[in-house]
C-alpha positions in Angstrom: -32.9 17.4 -7.0 -34.7 15.3 -4.3 -33.2 12.0 -5.6 -29.7 13.4 -5.5 -30.3 14.7 -1.9 -31.6 11.2 -0.9 -28.7 9.5 -2.7 -26.1 11.6 -0.9 -27.9 11.0 2.4 -27.8 7.3 1.8 -24.2 7.2 1.0 -23.3 9.3 4.1 -25.5 6.9 6.2 -23.6 4.0 4.7 -20.2 5.6 5.3 -21.0 6.3 8.9 -22.4 2.8 9.7 -19.7 0.7 7.8 -16.8 -0.7 9.9 -18.0 -0.1 13.3 -18.4 -2.7 15.9 -21.6 -2.1 18.0 -20.1 -3.9 21.0 -17.3 -1.4 21.3 -17.6 2.0 22.7 -14.9 3.5 20.6 -15.0 2.5 16.9 -11.5 3.5 16.4 -10.4 0.6 18.8 -11.8 -1.9 16.2 -9.0 -0.9 13.8 -6.1 -3.4 13.5 -3.5 -0.7 13.6 -0.6 -3.0 14.8 -1.4 -5.5 12.1 -1.3 -2.8 9.4 1.9 -1.4 10.8 3.5 -4.9 10.7 2.4 -5.3 7.1 3.8 -2.0 6.1 7.2 -2.9 7.7 7.1 -6.1 5.8 6.4 -4.3 2.6 9.2 -1.9 3.2 11.6 -4.8 3.7 10.5 -6.5 0.5 10.9 -3.2 -1.4 14.4 -2.9 -0.1 15.4 -6.4 -1.2 13.8 -5.9 -4.6 15.6 -2.5 -5.0 18.9 -4.1 -4.1 18.3 -6.9 -6.6 17.5 -4.4 -9.3 20.6 -2.3 -8.4 22.7 -5.5 -8.8 21.1 -6.4 -12.0 21.8 -2.8 -13.4 25.5 -3.1 -12.3 25.8 -6.4 -14.2 24.3 -4.9 -17.3 26.5 -1.9 -17.1 29.6 -4.1 -16.6 28.5 -6.2 -19.6 28.1 -3.2 -21.7 31.4 -1.9 -20.9 33.1 -5.2 -21.7 31.3 -5.4 -25.0 32.4 -1.8 -25.7 36.0 -2.6 -24.9 35.9 -5.6 -27.3 35.0 -3.3 -30.2 
């Protein structure tokens, strides 16, 4: 029982101390929020482009199957 309490305490201590910059008063200021937002926007654009490419490929396949069906 004691070892689990010590383990949990150690994990909580590590969670609280990780990612903070002691020179800053507010550790939240250390988060690169603008950079993360920019990466999210880039990912959204990439997803849109890939989705468009997939939709175009599906259309081409549908057209090919329709032509193949008409030939029979």
